[in-house]
Backbone as JSON, one array per atom type, in Angstrom:
{
  "sequence": "XXXXXXXXXXXXXXXXXXXXXXXXXXXXXXXXXXXXXXXXXXXXXXXXXXXXXXXXXXXXXXXXXXXXXXXXXXXXXXXXXXXXXXXXXXXXXXXXXXXXXXXXXXXXXXXXXXXXXXXXXXXXXXXXXXXXXXXXXXXXXXXXXXXXXXXXXXXXXXXXXXXXXXXXXXXXXXXXXXXX",
  "N": [[0.89, -1.2, 0.21], [1.98, 1.02, 0.64], [3.55, 1.44, -1.63], [1.88, 2.2, -3.83], [0.75, 4.59, -2.79], [2.8, 6.24, -2.82], [3.55, 6.53, -5.42], [1.32, 7.53, -6.6], [1.16, 10.09, -5.37], [3.82, 11.13, -6.75], [2.61, 11.21, -9.19], [0.99, 13.19, -9.0], [2.69, 15.22, -8.03], [4.4, 15.88, -10.31], [2.05, 16.01, -12.5], [1.52, 18.8, -11.1], [3.62, 20.06, -11.18], [4.1, 20.41, -14.08], [1.74, 21.6, -14.89], [2.41, 24.01, -13.35], [4.85, 25.27, -15.07], [3.55, 25.31, -17.65], [1.47, 27.4, -16.73], [3.38, 29.28, -16.16], [4.77, 29.85, -18.56], [2.83, 30.71, -20.28], [2.37, 33.09, -19.12], [4.89, 34.52, -19.13], [5.12, 34.85, -21.85], [2.87, 36.28, -22.59], [3.64, 38.89, -20.93], [5.79, 39.31, -22.57], [4.69, 40.1, -24.78], [3.11, 41.73, -24.34], [5.23, 43.91, -23.65], [6.52, 44.31, -25.93], [4.58, 45.59, -27.63], [4.51, 47.84, -25.97], [6.91, 49.02, -26.31], [7.09, 49.37, -28.64], [5.6, 51.84, -29.1], [5.47, 55.23, -29.14], [7.65, 57.63, -26.94], [6.91, 59.22, -24.11], [7.45, 62.5, -23.56], [8.38, 64.35, -21.16], [8.71, 68.07, -20.58], [10.18, 70.01, -18.47], [10.06, 73.2, -16.98], [9.03, 76.49, -16.25], [6.31, 75.75, -16.4], [4.96, 72.41, -16.97], [4.98, 70.38, -19.61], [3.9, 68.42, -22.44], [6.43, 67.45, -24.79], [6.37, 67.52, -28.25], [7.27, 64.96, -30.37], [9.99, 65.14, -33.18], [10.2, 63.97, -36.48], [13.0, 61.71, -37.51], [14.19, 62.32, -39.8], [15.73, 65.11, -41.66], [14.85, 68.41, -41.82], [13.81, 70.86, -44.36], [14.95, 73.59, -43.23], [16.55, 72.77, -41.22], [18.51, 71.68, -42.7], [19.68, 73.71, -44.36], [20.57, 75.16, -42.39], [22.34, 73.42, -41.36], [24.17, 73.55, -43.53], [25.1, 75.96, -43.65], [26.64, 76.26, -40.74], [28.4, 74.24, -41.28], [29.92, 75.17, -43.67], [30.85, 77.23, -42.64], [32.4, 76.07, -40.53], [34.24, 74.69, -41.93], [35.74, 76.81, -43.23], [36.54, 79.15, -41.51], [38.86, 80.77, -39.49], [38.98, 80.71, -36.87], [37.23, 78.76, -34.49], [34.24, 77.23, -32.83], [33.58, 74.89, -32.33], [33.83, 71.29, -32.81], [35.09, 70.29, -35.72], [35.26, 67.99, -36.69], [32.76, 66.32, -36.37], [31.28, 67.49, -38.49], [32.03, 67.01, -40.74], [33.93, 65.26, -43.72], [37.0, 63.19, -43.52], [38.67, 63.9, -45.56], [38.07, 66.3, -46.09], [38.84, 67.65, -43.48], [41.52, 67.34, -43.31], [42.18, 68.85, -45.66], [41.24, 71.45, -44.72], [43.1, 71.69, -42.58], [45.61, 71.72, -43.62], [44.98, 74.26, -44.97], [44.8, 76.09, -43.01], [47.14, 75.84, -41.82], [48.62, 77.16, -43.68], [47.16, 79.78, -43.6], [48.11, 80.83, -41.24], [50.53, 81.12, -41.18], [50.98, 83.22, -42.7], [50.16, 84.91, -41.39], [47.18, 85.66, -41.59], [43.87, 86.07, -41.23], [40.79, 84.22, -41.78], [37.08, 84.24, -42.42], [33.9, 82.91, -43.03], [31.16, 84.37, -44.05], [27.61, 83.36, -44.56], [25.46, 83.95, -46.97], [23.19, 83.29, -48.69], [21.68, 79.85, -49.1], [21.04, 77.3, -51.55], [19.36, 74.58, -53.01], [20.63, 72.72, -55.58], [20.18, 70.45, -57.77], [21.68, 67.86, -56.7], [23.61, 69.03, -55.19], [24.63, 71.81, -52.94], [24.05, 75.4, -53.61], [26.05, 77.93, -52.36], [25.94, 81.24, -51.43], [28.07, 83.53, -50.4], [30.23, 85.31, -48.29], [33.52, 86.23, -47.97], [35.57, 86.76, -45.63], [38.62, 88.45, -45.22], [41.46, 88.88, -42.8], [44.62, 90.66, -42.67], [46.41, 91.52, -40.32], [45.24, 94.96, -39.32], [44.27, 95.55, -41.62], [41.2, 94.72, -43.69], [39.15, 92.48, -45.82], [36.75, 91.95, -48.02], [35.25, 89.33, -50.02], [32.99, 88.43, -52.33], [31.83, 85.23, -52.7], [31.29, 81.96, -54.21], [30.27, 78.95, -53.52], [30.2, 75.46, -53.82], [28.28, 72.69, -52.26], [28.32, 69.47, -50.77], [26.43, 67.48, -49.15], [25.8, 64.2, -47.0], [23.95, 61.72, -45.26], [23.88, 60.86, -41.8], [23.93, 59.32, -38.65], [22.11, 61.12, -35.96], [23.71, 62.74, -33.12], [25.27, 63.89, -29.77], [27.39, 65.57, -30.94], [26.88, 66.06, -33.24], [23.92, 67.2, -34.0], [22.45, 67.77, -36.12], [22.67, 65.46, -37.91], [24.06, 64.79, -40.43], [26.75, 65.06, -42.68], [29.36, 66.89, -44.06], [30.38, 66.45, -47.38], [31.61, 67.29, -49.81], [33.12, 70.3, -50.68], [33.45, 72.82, -52.92], [34.76, 75.8, -54.76], [33.1, 77.78, -56.72], [33.69, 78.25, -59.94], [34.05, 81.62, -61.18], [31.8, 83.39, -63.54], [32.42, 85.09, -66.39], [31.06, 88.09, -67.35], [30.24, 89.32, -70.68], [30.15, 92.39, -72.1]],
  "CA": [[0.2, -0.01, 0.05], [3.12, 2.5, 0.74], [4.16, 1.78, -3.01], [0.96, 2.88, -4.63], [0.74, 5.85, -2.21], [3.84, 7.18, -3.14], [3.62, 6.16, -7.14], [0.28, 8.59, -6.81], [2.05, 11.26, -5.03], [4.76, 11.38, -7.72], [2.11, 11.48, -10.49], [0.28, 14.69, -8.61], [3.47, 16.33, -8.13], [4.36, 15.67, -11.65], [1.38, 16.98, -13.12], [1.51, 20.2, -10.52], [4.8, 21.08, -11.75], [3.8, 20.3, -15.53], [0.91, 22.77, -14.84], [3.27, 25.34, -13.23], [5.69, 25.26, -16.19], [2.71, 25.96, -18.29], [1.23, 28.67, -16.42], [4.69, 30.44, -15.95], [5.05, 30.18, -19.82], [1.9, 31.44, -20.76], [2.56, 34.52, -18.39], [5.93, 35.09, -19.51], [4.75, 35.01, -23.3], [1.9, 37.58, -22.43], [4.39, 39.8, -20.81], [6.54, 39.69, -23.56], [3.73, 40.6, -26.01], [2.76, 43.2, -23.64], [6.24, 44.71, -23.55], [6.91, 44.53, -27.11], [3.38, 46.61, -28.02], [4.74, 49.15, -24.97], [8.21, 49.49, -26.54], [6.8, 50.1, -30.22], [4.9, 53.09, -28.96], [6.41, 56.54, -29.13], [7.92, 57.86, -25.59], [6.16, 60.5, -23.73], [8.48, 63.29, -22.91], [7.93, 65.58, -20.47], [9.5, 69.12, -20.56], [9.88, 70.51, -16.95], [10.11, 74.58, -16.95], [8.08, 77.11, -15.33], [4.9, 74.82, -16.76], [4.68, 71.35, -17.41], [4.08, 70.2, -20.81], [4.08, 67.32, -23.04], [7.15, 67.81, -25.92], [6.1, 66.76, -29.19], [8.58, 64.8, -31.32], [9.91, 65.04, -34.38], [10.88, 62.56, -37.22], [14.46, 61.63, -37.66], [14.56, 63.29, -41.16], [15.91, 66.46, -41.46], [13.81, 69.38, -42.42], [14.58, 72.27, -44.76], [15.67, 74.62, -42.35], [17.86, 72.03, -40.46], [19.65, 71.5, -43.76], [20.21, 75.02, -44.47], [21.15, 75.66, -40.95], [23.83, 72.57, -41.31], [24.93, 73.79, -44.52], [25.79, 77.38, -43.27], [27.66, 75.91, -39.95], [29.42, 73.14, -41.67], [30.8, 75.7, -44.49], [31.72, 77.98, -41.8], [33.41, 75.28, -39.65], [35.45, 74.47, -43.27], [36.66, 78.13, -43.57], [36.92, 79.76, -40.55], [40.26, 80.61, -38.6], [38.64, 80.23, -35.31], [35.95, 77.86, -34.67], [34.08, 77.26, -31.42], [32.9, 73.61, -32.54], [34.74, 70.23, -33.17], [34.77, 70.3, -37.29], [35.17, 66.21, -37.26], [31.67, 65.7, -36.48], [30.67, 67.77, -39.36], [32.6, 67.02, -42.06], [34.6, 64.04, -43.62], [38.5, 63.07, -43.3], [39.59, 64.58, -46.71], [37.76, 68.11, -45.87], [39.33, 68.07, -42.38], [43.01, 67.26, -43.92], [42.2, 70.16, -46.47], [41.16, 72.42, -43.63], [44.26, 71.85, -41.58], [46.7, 72.55, -44.64], [44.94, 75.48, -45.3], [44.65, 76.79, -41.99], [48.46, 76.3, -41.71], [49.27, 78.15, -44.88], [46.92, 80.94, -43.09], [48.79, 81.23, -39.89], [52.22, 81.43, -41.65], [51.23, 84.53, -43.44], [49.15, 85.76, -40.34], [45.65, 85.74, -41.86], [42.71, 85.31, -40.4], [39.7, 84.09, -42.33], [35.85, 84.03, -41.82], [32.82, 83.2, -43.96], [29.38, 84.87, -43.93], [27.06, 82.75, -45.48], [24.39, 84.73, -47.48], [22.09, 82.19, -48.95], [22.17, 78.56, -49.46], [20.17, 77.15, -52.25], [19.49, 73.66, -53.85], [20.74, 73.09, -57.31], [20.34, 69.42, -58.3], [22.41, 67.14, -56.13], [24.56, 69.94, -54.47], [23.86, 73.17, -52.67], [24.82, 76.3, -53.91], [26.2, 78.69, -51.38], [26.65, 82.41, -51.46], [28.84, 83.89, -49.14], [31.27, 86.62, -48.23], [34.87, 85.8, -47.25], [36.32, 88.16, -44.94], [40.03, 87.84, -44.88], [41.96, 90.0, -42.5], [45.67, 90.68, -42.43], [46.45, 92.46, -39.3], [44.05, 95.5, -39.36], [43.3, 95.25, -43.09], [40.2, 93.5, -43.57], [38.75, 92.8, -47.1], [35.28, 91.3, -47.83], [35.03, 88.96, -51.26], [32.11, 87.69, -52.57], [32.19, 83.94, -53.12], [30.29, 81.16, -54.49], [30.73, 77.77, -53.19], [29.07, 74.31, -54.04], [28.51, 71.97, -51.15], [27.53, 68.27, -51.18], [26.27, 66.5, -48.09], [25.46, 63.16, -46.64], [23.25, 61.68, -43.8], [24.42, 59.76, -41.01], [22.98, 59.22, -37.35], [22.44, 62.29, -35.22], [24.67, 62.52, -32.0], [25.51, 64.94, -29.16], [28.27, 66.46, -31.12], [26.47, 66.5, -34.48], [22.59, 67.19, -34.01], [21.8, 67.71, -37.55], [22.75, 64.04, -38.48], [24.2, 65.47, -41.54], [27.92, 65.46, -42.72], [29.92, 67.58, -45.24], [31.13, 65.62, -48.32], [32.51, 68.19, -50.48], [33.19, 72.1, -50.78], [34.4, 73.74, -54.05], [34.7, 77.17, -55.01], [32.39, 77.76, -58.05], [34.11, 79.41, -61.1], [33.2, 83.04, -61.36], [31.16, 83.61, -64.83], [32.58, 86.36, -66.77], [30.4, 88.43, -68.18], [30.71, 90.05, -71.63], [29.68, 93.69, -72.21]],
  "C": [[0.84, 1.33, -0.25], [3.31, 2.76, -0.54], [3.07, 2.38, -3.86], [0.61, 4.31, -4.24], [1.44, 6.71, -2.87], [4.09, 7.17, -4.67], [2.4, 7.45, -7.14], [0.56, 10.01, -6.51], [2.87, 11.93, -5.93], [4.03, 11.7, -8.76], [1.34, 12.71, -10.03], [1.45, 15.68, -8.68], [3.89, 16.7, -9.38], [3.53, 16.56, -12.48], [1.21, 18.58, -12.16], [2.57, 20.85, -11.06], [4.53, 21.45, -13.26], [2.78, 21.45, -15.54], [1.55, 24.23, -14.45], [4.12, 25.72, -14.23], [4.6, 25.97, -17.21], [2.42, 27.21, -18.4], [2.35, 29.45, -16.41], [5.05, 30.71, -17.48], [4.19, 30.79, -20.45], [2.06, 33.07, -20.08], [3.7, 35.13, -18.83], [5.54, 35.4, -21.13], [3.53, 36.3, -23.26], [2.56, 38.73, -21.97], [5.19, 40.2, -21.72], [5.7, 40.41, -24.46], [3.35, 41.91, -25.78], [3.99, 44.55, -23.98], [7.06, 45.14, -25.12], [5.94, 45.64, -27.7], [3.94, 47.66, -27.12], [6.11, 49.6, -25.53], [7.91, 49.93, -28.42], [5.92, 51.25, -30.33], [5.81, 54.08, -28.91], [6.5, 57.07, -27.48], [7.06, 58.6, -25.29], [7.15, 61.27, -22.96], [7.79, 64.35, -22.41], [8.97, 66.96, -20.23], [9.04, 69.81, -19.13], [10.77, 72.12, -16.99], [9.61, 75.43, -15.98], [6.75, 76.3, -15.45], [5.42, 73.73, -17.51], [4.02, 71.13, -18.39], [4.44, 69.24, -21.61], [5.02, 68.04, -24.34], [6.56, 67.19, -26.92], [7.36, 66.73, -30.12], [8.5, 64.9, -32.65], [10.32, 63.91, -35.21], [12.44, 62.73, -36.84], [14.86, 62.09, -38.66], [14.69, 64.42, -41.01], [14.93, 67.36, -42.29], [14.44, 70.36, -43.2], [15.43, 73.02, -44.22], [16.86, 74.1, -41.7], [18.95, 71.77, -41.47], [20.38, 72.69, -44.17], [21.12, 75.4, -43.2], [22.55, 74.89, -41.05], [24.68, 72.99, -42.25], [25.87, 75.21, -44.08], [27.14, 77.04, -41.95], [28.5, 75.12, -40.86], [30.31, 74.04, -42.87], [31.51, 76.51, -43.76], [32.81, 77.66, -41.07], [34.57, 75.05, -40.72], [36.28, 75.6, -43.21], [37.18, 78.84, -42.8], [38.42, 79.47, -39.97], [39.81, 80.14, -37.02], [37.17, 79.71, -35.22], [35.68, 77.62, -33.32], [33.39, 75.51, -31.45], [33.9, 72.69, -33.08], [34.5, 70.14, -34.78], [34.6, 68.73, -37.91], [34.01, 65.78, -37.36], [30.69, 66.36, -37.63], [30.93, 67.79, -40.88], [33.68, 65.66, -42.39], [35.88, 64.23, -43.99], [39.1, 63.98, -44.48], [39.25, 66.46, -46.57], [38.44, 68.55, -44.4], [41.01, 68.49, -42.94], [43.31, 68.48, -44.68], [42.29, 71.51, -45.89], [42.34, 72.78, -42.74], [45.4, 72.39, -42.84], [46.27, 73.99, -44.88], [45.11, 76.6, -44.04], [46.32, 77.16, -41.2], [48.95, 77.07, -42.58], [48.6, 79.87, -44.29], [47.65, 81.76, -42.12], [50.12, 81.5, -40.3], [52.06, 82.91, -42.15], [50.21, 85.31, -42.53], [47.82, 86.61, -40.87], [44.78, 85.01, -41.37], [41.67, 85.52, -41.35], [38.48, 83.95, -41.91], [35.05, 84.01, -43.02], [31.61, 83.26, -43.7], [28.67, 84.19, -44.92], [25.68, 83.71, -45.8], [23.08, 83.96, -47.71], [22.64, 80.7, -49.51], [20.4, 77.94, -50.52], [20.35, 75.51, -53.04], [19.65, 73.28, -55.43], [21.17, 71.51, -57.61], [20.71, 68.47, -56.99], [23.55, 67.7, -54.89], [23.68, 71.29, -54.07], [24.64, 74.36, -53.21], [24.96, 77.51, -52.71], [26.78, 79.93, -51.67], [26.87, 83.04, -50.43], [29.97, 85.14, -49.38], [32.42, 85.94, -47.47], [35.3, 87.03, -46.75], [37.9, 87.72, -44.47], [40.94, 89.31, -44.0], [43.48, 89.75, -42.47], [45.95, 92.05, -41.31], [45.29, 93.44, -39.04], [43.45, 95.69, -40.57], [42.39, 94.24, -43.24], [40.0, 93.96, -45.08], [37.74, 91.66, -46.95], [35.35, 90.94, -49.3], [34.11, 88.17, -51.36], [32.41, 86.61, -52.89], [31.15, 82.91, -53.4], [30.78, 79.8, -54.43], [29.84, 76.51, -53.21], [29.17, 73.29, -53.01], [27.59, 70.79, -51.4], [27.55, 67.77, -49.73], [25.59, 65.29, -48.26], [24.74, 62.88, -45.66], [24.13, 60.73, -43.0], [23.91, 59.88, -39.48], [23.43, 60.46, -36.61], [23.23, 61.97, -33.65], [24.61, 63.87, -31.19], [26.13, 65.93, -29.9], [27.65, 66.97, -32.62], [24.88, 66.27, -34.4], [22.1, 67.28, -35.18], [21.81, 66.21, -38.15], [23.02, 64.03, -40.0], [26.0, 65.34, -41.72], [28.35, 66.22, -44.09], [30.62, 66.97, -46.0], [31.99, 66.04, -48.86], [32.12, 69.5, -50.44], [33.69, 72.21, -51.88], [33.93, 75.07, -54.15], [34.35, 77.23, -56.4], [33.01, 78.97, -58.95], [33.35, 80.44, -61.28], [32.78, 83.03, -63.14], [31.64, 85.19, -65.15], [31.4, 86.7, -67.69], [31.1, 89.59, -69.32], [29.54, 91.13, -71.91], [29.32, 93.64, -73.85]]
}
């Protein structure tokens, strides 16, 4: 009698354990589905200032204003002698090398250069940048109008490059001679 009692208890324990595993598996699957659904939603961002309000989330793609602002900033970083930001985040390595060589030559000649961008327009696959190049040698300053062509490409947004864009090429557009 003891043997049959022990066998029945073992069957009951196995059944209970199988039921427990089944219930835990179903519960885990349910939580996984709810977690996946919750993660796929847009997060709620709350701005804390004088008054609390929900912040509208923007898309990851760049707007026209962001692109124009980036081109202005990146072209200025490419040519300005004194800069406040790290140019490595805004341009490709080739442009960094060109910038470093150009700035070394300007320093040897005691020349300070700045670019003031007046307008940025899209022309096919590149941007046409109308700018004034300010060159200073000591106290003598000169402003020269210049037209540049710039090409950009996309990359991930970061703290150092919030635009998510990178300058890939900048060339001075040859001036067209007007015939009278």
